[in-house]
C-alpha positions in Angstrom: -97.8 11.5 55.5 -97.0 7.9 56.3 -96.1 5.0 54.1 -95.3 1.3 54.8 -93.1 -0.6 52.4 -91.0 -3.8 52.4 -87.2 -3.8 52.7 -85.5 -3.0 49.3 -88.2 -0.7 48.2 -87.3 2.5 46.3 -89.5 5.4 47.4 -89.7 8.5 45.2 -91.0 11.9 46.3 -92.3 14.1 43.5 -92.4 17.9 44.1 -95.4 19.7 42.7 -95.1 23.1 44.4 -93.8 26.5 43.2 -91.6 26.8 46.2 -88.6 24.6 47.1 -88.9 21.6 49.5 -86.5 19.0 50.8 -86.8 15.4 52.3 -84.4 14.9 55.2 -84.4 11.8 57.4 -84.3 12.6 61.1 -81.5 10.0 61.5 -79.5 11.4 58.6 -79.8 8.3 56.4 -81.1 10.3 53.4 -81.4 14.0 52.4 -82.4 15.7 49.2 -81.2 19.1 48.0 -83.9 21.8 47.7 -86.3 20.6 44.9 -88.9 22.5 42.9 -91.9 21.6 40.8 -91.4 18.6 38.6 -88.3 17.3 40.3 -88.0 14.0 42.2 -85.9 12.5 44.9 -85.6 8.7 45.4 -84.2 6.6 48.2 -84.0 2.8 48.5 -84.7 1.5 52.0 -82.3 -1.5 52.7 -83.2 -2.1 56.4 -86.3 -2.4 58.4 -87.4 0.4 60.8 -89.2 3.6 61.1 -87.8 6.6 59.2 -89.3 9.9 60.2 -88.5 12.8 57.8 -89.0 16.5 57.5 -88.8 19.3 55.0 -85.8 21.3 56.3 -87.2 24.4 54.7 -90.8 24.0 56.1 -90.3 22.1 59.3 -94.0 21.6 59.9 -94.0 19.3 56.9 -93.2 15.8 58.2 -93.8 12.2 57.4 -92.7 8.6 58.3 -91.7 5.7 56.2 -92.1 2.3 57.9 -90.0 -0.4 56.4 -90.8 -4.0 57.3 
């Protein structure tokens, strides 16, 4: 998944799966604990750049947030 947002945007991931998932930035700037269905994780992007992320449990699940 990819998403482009302006600086100072709060992005929220909502987990809707029966198994746990995480959101972890490749550069370490954000990281969620394992989250299950109905839980959310939010992060506010304060600088421009590309922020690839991964589910540390299911490493084939990836995405990128582009902040401009």
